[in-house]
C-alpha positions in Angstrom: 55.3 95.6 103.9 51.8 94.3 104.0 49.3 96.6 105.6 46.6 95.2 107.9 42.8 95.7 107.3 42.6 98.7 109.5 45.5 100.5 107.9 44.2 99.8 104.4 40.7 100.9 105.4 42.0 104.0 107.0 43.9 105.1 103.9 40.8 104.5 101.7 38.4 106.1 104.2 40.6 109.2 104.2 40.5 109.4 100.4 36.7 108.9 100.3 35.3 110.9 103.1 38.3 113.0 104.3 37.9 115.0 107.5 34.3 113.9 108.1 35.6 110.3 108.5 38.3 111.5 111.0 35.7 113.3 113.1 33.3 110.3 113.1 36.1 107.9 114.1 37.3 110.0 116.9 33.8 110.4 118.4 33.2 106.6 118.1 36.6 105.7 119.7 35.3 107.2 123.0 32.0 105.3 123.2 32.4 102.2 121.0 36.1 101.5 120.1 35.3 98.1 118.6 32.6 99.6 116.3 35.1 102.3 115.2 37.5 99.6 114.2 34.8 97.6 112.4 33.6 100.8 110.6 37.1 101.2 109.1 38.0 97.6 108.5 34.9 96.2 106.9 33.5 98.7 104.4 36.9 100.4 103.6 39.5 97.7 104.4 37.5 94.8 102.9 35.0 96.1 100.4 36.4 99.3 99.0 39.9 97.8 98.7 38.8 94.9 96.5 40.4 95.0 93.0 38.4 95.7 89.9 36.9 99.1 90.4 38.5 102.5 91.1 37.2 104.6 93.9 35.1 106.8 91.7 33.2 103.8 90.3 32.7 102.4 93.8 31.2 105.8 94.9 28.9 105.8 91.9 27.7 102.3 92.8 27.2 103.3 96.4 25.1 106.3 95.6 23.1 104.2 93.1 22.5 101.5 95.7 21.5 104.1 98.4 19.2 105.8 95.9 17.5 102.5 95.1 17.0 101.8 98.8 15.7 105.3 99.5 18.6 106.3 101.7 20.5 108.7 99.4 19.2 112.0 100.7 20.8 111.6 104.2 24.1 110.2 102.8 24.5 112.8 100.1 23.7 115.7 102.5 27.0 115.1 104.3 29.1 115.5 101.0 
């Protein structure tokens, strides 16, 4: 059975951010349900699910990109 973007994204999001992702999604569902759906589908269902790199390599690339942009401190604080 082929999973849709949301289901694939949700599986990957749970692996990457765990309980923090669930809390974020639940709070967004109340105020911006379409944004919650987009938050799961695009970065996790489309980008993180692409073939070629494992999740660890994707996380390293993400941290490197955030560092280069100057945003790593806030993102890494939540880990």
